[in-house]
N, C-alpha and C positions, 0 to 999 in steps of 0.2 A: 307778186310771187307767189304758186299755192305751195305753201309745202310740202317736200317731202312726204309719201304715205308713211303714216307710220307701220311699225310691222306686228301691231295685236291684229289676232285675229279674233274679232267677237261670236259667236254663235247668234247676239241679237241681229247681227244685222240681215237674217233670214227671215224676221217678221215682216210682213207687210205694214205699209203706211197706216192703211186705216183699222183702228181699233175699237172696239169694243167701248164703250160708254155709258153712262150713266140716262137713264133718260127724264128726270127730276133734279132741280137742283139742289134736293134736301136729301137726294141717296146714295151721297159719303159721308153722311154725318150717319144715317140707319148701319148703312155698313160699319163702322167703327162700334155702334151700339150692339150691331149684333153678334160681332167678331169675340167682343170683349165678355160678351155674355156666354159663347160659347164655349169660350177657352179659358174665362172666369178669371182675367186680367183686368183689374180697372180701367174702365175709360178711358180718364184722366191719365191716367201712366202709357196707354196705345196712342192715345190722339198728341201727347207731348214728345210722345218720339219718332211717331211719324212726323211732325213739325218738324224737329231739328234734323230728320234726315233729309224730306222732299217740299217741307210747307204745306203738305197732304195732297201735293200736284201731282198727276197723274203724269203729264211727257210725252202724252200721244203714245204711251208705249216704249216710248225709244229711250235708253241706257244713260244711266249719269256717268262722271267721268272716271268710277271705277266699276263701271258694270254692275251699276245697282239698280233697279227697276220700280217702276211703282211709288206710290204712297209710302210702303215700307223698307223703299231700298231693299228691295233681295236682289243678291247678287249672284250674278251668272258669270263671270270672264272665261273663257274658253283656255286663252293662254297669258300669260306676260307678254309685255315690249320691253326690250333693251333701249327702243328707243330714246332719244332726244333732240329736240327740234336743233338747239347749239348745233347739231354735229348734219344738219338735213339743207338744201337747200343750197342757195348762195352766198346769203348774208357772212359773214366773218363776224364772230361776235363781236372779236378787242375789237372794230371798228378801227383801224389806226393803219392808214393806207401807208406810214411810211414802215411798217413791220407785218404785212400780211401774213395769217396765221391758214395753217394749211388743214382744209378740212377732211376729215379720216377718207381709205377710201372704201372699209367695209365696214357697214355697222357691228355694232359688240357683240357678244353673242347673247340670246335669249334664255332666261333662265328657265328650267322646267318645272318646278316647284309651284304649283299655288296655295296663296295661303289659305286657311277655312274663311276669313272675312270676304274672300271674295268669290265663296263659294255657298253661300245662306241659304239659295233657292233649292240644291239641291235636300238641305237638311227641312226644307217647309215643304216642299210637294209631297214628300216621305210623311211628314205629320199629317199634314190635309189630303192628300190621294191626290191634289191638283197635278198636273202635270207643267210642266217650266212655262210650255208655250201660254196657257192659260191664267199661270204667275204673273209673265210677263205683260201680260196685254189685257185682264180684266181688276182692273183695281180692286171690286171689293174683294175676288180672289186673294188680291196681293195683300188685303190689310190681313183680312185672313189667317194667313201664311205669316206675317208679323205676329200676329196673335199666340199662331201656335210656336213659336220661335220664343217668346217670352214667356208660355206658358211651360215650354220646356225648360229653359235656362233656371227657370225658379225652380224647376223640380231637383236639377242635378245641385243645384244648391241646397236644394235640402230647407229651403225655405217654405212658407206657407202660401198658397192661393189664396193669400188676402187680401178682404177688400180696401185696407188701409194701405194706403201708395208709400208709406213707407218703407213697409217689406218688401218694394219691390226696387231698392234703390242698385242689390248688388245686379241681377239681371236687366238692368237699365242699362250700367255700367257693359255687361258684355255685349248686349246688343251691338254698342259702338265700336266691333268689335278688334278693340286694341290692346296690342300687347304688352305694352308699358303705363302703370298704375296712373300716371299725373295725366293721358290721354283718359284712359276711361275712366275716371275721375270731372274730369272735365266739360266729358258727355253729361255722362248723368249730372252733374251741376247745373248745367243746361238746362235740359230736359227739364228738371225740376224746376226751375225758374221761372219757363217757360206755364206749369201746371200753377205754379202759386199766381203767377202776374193775367192767365188767361191772354186768349186770344182768338181773335175771327177775320176769316177772309176770304174773298171768292176766288178757288183754284184755277187754272190755268183753262178749267173745260167747263165752267162758270158755275162748277160747286161752292153750296154756302155753307162752311164751316165754322165750326165753334166749340173753344174750349175754355170753359165757366172757370173761373178763380178758383182755387181751391184755400177758402181758410187754414189757419193752421198748420200747414202742409210740413210733416218732419219727417228727416230721411234717416234712417242706419245706416250708417254709414259702413258700420263692421259687416257690412256682407260684401265689399267690397274685400275685405282683408283675405275670404274663402276664394279670392279666382287666380289669388297664383301670379298676379304681374309681378313684370321687373320694373328695379329701378330702374332708367337713366339715368345717365351722364348731361348733369348740368353744365359744370364746368366753367361758370359766367356766362349763360347766357343771355343775351340782351333781348329779352322777354319781357314784358309784363308775368305778375305773378299768377296771373289769374288761367291762361293758359297755359296747355302744354308744350313743352318745349328741350328739346335735348339736344346735345354738341356734340353732333358727327363732322369732324374737320377734314376740309377739301383738302387736296393733298398742295403742296406749295414744293418743288423738288426742280433742284440742277437735271438738265439732261444734255444729251449730248450736241455737239457744235454748236455752244456756247447760247445753249437754248433754253427758258426753263416753264414749268407751267405750274398751275396756269391760270394763274392773276396775279397783280399785284401787290407788293406792300404798299403802303401809304400812314398816313396819320393824320387820318379827318377824324376832327373837324379844325385840326392845327393848321396841318397844313393847307385844306381846301375845305371850302361848306359845302353837307352833301343839297342840292338844290330839290333833288327829284326820287320821286319811290317807284320804280316800274312793274305793274304785274303782270306776270307770264302765265303759259300754263308750258305744261312739260310735253305735250305731245309723247303722254306714256306715263307709266305707274309710276309711283311714290318709289318703292325699294331699289328698281333698274337705275331711277334717276338718280335716284342718292348716291348709288355703285358710282356712276360715271363721276361724278364732282368729286368721286375720293382717287380719278385718275389722272396723274399729272400730265398726262398726255393727251387725255382730252379735251380736244380745241372747246374752252368755255368755261363759265363755273358763273356762280351765284350765290347771294348770301346766307337765301333760306328756301327751304323747299315745305310744305302742307301735304297734308294726306288728307284725301276728300273723305273718305268715310266719316271720321272721325277729328280733324281738324290739327291733329296732330304736326309739329314743328319740329325739323331740324334744322337748328342754325349752320353752315358749313362754312361760311368769310367770316370773320368781323368786321363791324360795318368800317371800321377804320380804313380795313384795304379795297379796295377795288375789284370789282368781278369785271368778266370779259363775260358782258351778258345780253349789250342792248343793241351790240351791230355798229353802234357810236361813237369812238374814243373821250368825244367830250364828252355825252350825255354818262358814261359808263365812270367815268373822272369822279361825277358831282352825282352820283345817286345807289341807291340800296335796291338790288333786284332780289323781287322773292319769285319763285316757281309753284305752281299751284298744281295738282296732280291733274293729269287728266289732257282731252282733246279739243281741238276748236271743233271740231264735227264729227269727226272721221269715225263711225262708228260710234258717239256718243255726244251727247249737247248738253245737258245739262251740270250744275256744277249744286255741292247741298251746301246745305242751312247751314251743318257744323264748320263747315269750309269759308261759308264768308264768313260766319264769325270770329271766330278765329283770329284768320287771316285780320278783318276790321281790327281789332284790338290792337295786332300786330303793326300795323300801319299807323292806327290812329298814338302807339305809342314811341314810334320810332320820329314821327312826326315833329309831337315835341319836343323830343329830344335834342333832332337838328334842327328846328325851326323849319319846316319845312311846309307849305302851308295846306290846307285841305281843302282842294280843290284841282278841277279837273287838268289845271293848267302843269300841275306840279306833280300830283295821284297819275300816270301813264302809264295806258298800256303798250307791249312791245310796240302795237299796230299803232301808237302815236309819235315813237322814235321816227327823227327825220334822216335819211340820207347823209351820209357824213358830203358825199358830188354827185353829178349829178350820172357817172358810172353804176353806183351800190343802189340807188333811189329803186330801183325793180325789184334788187334782191329782199329788200328789206323783210322781216317779217310780220306778222296776221295776226300774235295773239294779242290776249285771248278771245278776240273774234265778236260776234252781234251776238251771242247769249251768255253773257257773261252781263250780272243786272248790278249794273254801276249805281242807278239811284236807290236800291238796298243796301247796297256794297255801303256809299253814304251814311246815310239811313243809320246804320250801328257801327260807324264811324262819333258817332254822332256830330257830323256836320252834313244833316240832309242839305238835298238842291232844291234850294226856294226860289219862288220868284223875287225879285226885285224891279218895279218897276209899273209903268203902266201898260196898256195896251198898245199903244204907239211907240216906245221903245224905239230907240236906235240899237240895240243891239239885240239879241234872244239869245236862251239853254234850250236846245234839247233834250224834252225830256216825253220822249212817249208816254203812255201806262203799259209794263212791261206787261204782264200778262194778257193783255188783248191784244196789242201791239206783234202783226205776226204776217210778217211782208216772205214775199216771194224769194226765196234762194234754192239753188242747184251746188249740187257735191258733195252731200253729207254720205253718201252711199260708196265705201271705196269699189265698191263690186260692179256699181252702173253709176260712174260719176255727174253723170251728163243729168240723170231724175233727177226732181227736184226733193228737196227736202220737204217732210213731214213740217207742216205749219206751227211751229213752236214759236213760242215768245223771246223777243228779240230787243235790244236794246237801240235798235239803227234804226232812219230812215234814207228812204231813195233819194237820190238829186236828180233833178232833169232838167234840159235845156230850156222846156217851155213848160210853162202853169199847166199840165194838162197830163194824166193816167198816161198817155200813150206814147209820150215824148220819150224821146234819146234819155239816156244818162248822162250824165256828163263828162270829160275825160281829163284823165289825168296822164298827161305826157310828159310825165316821170316811168310811170309802170306800165304803160301801152306810146309807147312811141308813134306810134305809127296804128295803133287798131283801136278798137273800143271798148270802153269799163266793161265790165262781168258782171253777173246776179251771180256769181259764185260766191260760197259762202265763203273765199278765201279770198276774194279781192272787195277792197276798203276803196278800190276809188273814187264809186260817186255816193259815195256813206257818209251821213253825219251818225252822232251820239251823244247818248246822253250826260249831259253835264256840258259838254262840250257848248263854248260860247262862241257868235259869229255877231259880224256887222249885218242890220238887215240893207238887202237893195234893193228891194220893190214890196211889193205886197197886189195880190189879184186876188178877189174876191175869198177864197177856201184855200189859195195857197201864198207862200210866202216865199222870199228869195232873200239870197243869201250872200255874200263876196267867198269865191272859194274858187282856188288857184290861180285866182285870174279872173273867173268868170261867174256872173250869174249862173245860181243853182238855186231852181227850184224844191221844196217839198211842197206836201198835201199837208195841212193844218188848219180844219174844221174848229168854228170859236166852239161847237157842242163837244168837240172830241181832241182839245187840239195834241199836239206833237210839239210841240216848242212853249216855251213862259218868257216873257218878259223879264230880259235882265240886262239892265242898264251896268254902264261903266266906262272903263277908257278903251279909247279906239284909237288906232294908228292910220295916215293916210297921207301919202309924199309927200315933201314941201314944195311951196308953193315953186314953179318953174322944171322940176322936175315934171318930166314924162313917164319914167318908167325908175323904178329901184330895185335892186337888187334881193334877192332872200338867199340865205344860207343854212346848212345845217351844223351849223357849232358854230359857234362866239370865240374863233382865236382871238391873240391879239397880234397886231402889225407888224413888220418886221424890225423895225427899228427896237422893240420890248426886246427880244432874244440875246445873251447873252455870248459871249464866246462859246465855240464847244457846240450848241447847241442850234439843231437846223434851222431853219426858218419854215413855219408849215403853212402853208399856202393857204390864202383866204380867199377858196372856188364859190362863187352863185354855184346857186343849183338853174336848174334848167329854164325856172319856172319866172311868167314876167307879173311884178306889182306893177299898174298902172295909175295914175292922176286919175280921181274920180272915185278907186276902191278904198275901204276901209277895214280893217281888219282888227277883231280886237285884243289885245294887250294882256300879257300874262304875265307882265311883270319884267323887271332888268334881268338882265344877264350877267355874268360875270367874264369877265375878257382873259380868259385862263387855258394853257395847258402845261398838263401834266407830263414831263418827259418821263421817262419811269421804260428803262429799255433793258436794265441789265436785274440776273438772281439778287444782289445785291442791292437792297436799297437807298447805298449811303450816297451815292451818282445823282437819287431820284430829285428833280427839282421842279416848281413849280413856278411858270414862266407867265408873270401877269403884264396885262395891257392895258393903256389910256385911252384906246375908242370903245365908246360905248353901244351894245348890242339891248336890243328889247327881244323877248319872246314874245310870239302873235301865233293866233289859231288861224296857219293858214289856209289850211285843206284837213283831212284827217288827221294831219300829222302838224304837231308843231315846229316852227322852224324859224328864224331868226334873223332880224334885220340891225341896220347901224342907227343907233338914234339920230345921229346928225342928219340920214336920210327921211325921216317922216317930221312932222306933227304928231302932239295929241291931244286929242279932244275926250271930253266928257259926254256920251249919250244913251 
């Protein structure tokens, strides 16, 4: 189900799909050198700032998730949105069918004030004389705009237009747009780390850019003090010290009619182990979304909010407590939810490097604290969380979507997605080259939802019924009971995503088939440009003698496990069929638990544990569960 359209109104939606591009592979490098010379900014500083914003990509002239354009992420937001996907569409974020959560009838009010951090293009246009349209669509002009901003910030600080990068620390910190000292410092420190280490890469439009390491790089941190930034509340935030975090507590309050909102108190990991970390996008801007988490009547909550421009994080719920965030109560009770500023596709298409870096550090920190494996069976997108019942499958959310760079994210976590095994391994991991993998999608433009999206880097591959490019997409009977899968950016029905492991069902020339939702699903996987790598591991298949076995959206206990006074939660199979001869990769054991928490007072809250053993499998785009007694496990 496509999420409801966000309330945001972006000027960038008016730009054409085709944008100017450099003619030669080195033109981007020359543009940085020329802009640095024109505005007397050290080239290493200009390259470092751009790398942390965009990794030097042009993104086909499309905006980032907080309305930033081009290699220098010049922001041009026309308005805020008060929207957040927890109140949109059909998904109940609590995901407990015994106590359904009413969604709001009206969207929240839209704030009118636009912060300066979302309007830097206005100043860049004033300083360079370029139009907004040119700054959005011409990478060289965009780089000049960023250089002009840095020089202007340097002058306002009273700092010299020096060749020494150390003198530019304050201007770099201000470029982040942060109002919090820790956030500005994190951004500047990351930029200087990139300058010291150097970097080289080919951009999304084929430009080769290099930042040579700067030896003996210094930082004059005293310039940061002149920015007059605030010191946010930390109040025991659960974050690594190397990133910028503050405590902005979500509301927890008693409501009329014996109701309460909008999360559940718990005692994790003492009462339940955290097994998953769920990656979301907000389908909205940071400040309004953070504010929603402070409203106890709002039907949804999450643990952390991450800002796009600088990676600043607000912790809003303690990790010991259970957020109403993933639409599946079993997953909610055993996960931590992290919301990222932005939109899956509507009006914006990419996530900043600053956001990736700080989020990756947070995930690694949380995973180490809670013993969560750093793999795609446990670090899940919201779009990988299963529906709880056949009736809820269709309405589950789709974020963070195909434009989230999972390979880069895991690289930043220090857990890169590696090949394991030889070319004939019985299992593979989806891993297309993100920069060059640009599959067809439609649905990125809310004014023309049937129009094709610009050709943008994506982490997914299409799955087809036969090994040919014009074959139909495979079907998902849960999302489309009577129809076909869609090429919509909001429909994952026939897509496999980077890091996900699948059992190989067949091979034919440049095509590989995997087992997917009870069927063979083919994707293009040529040897000279592979979209998957060998990934040997454990797989499950129905135990001999069983023609089919059920799959589940939650691993709840058997009826005998429930004590008196706690209603039995039915273990209901989903609508899919797992047949003999099919194989699916094993994610690991799944705890057989149900967290009974239906009161404002946490004293009666109880964890019901059963004896039935469940296993998590990669059954489709979403993970699902099978009973261990129904399958046999092998390694291939």
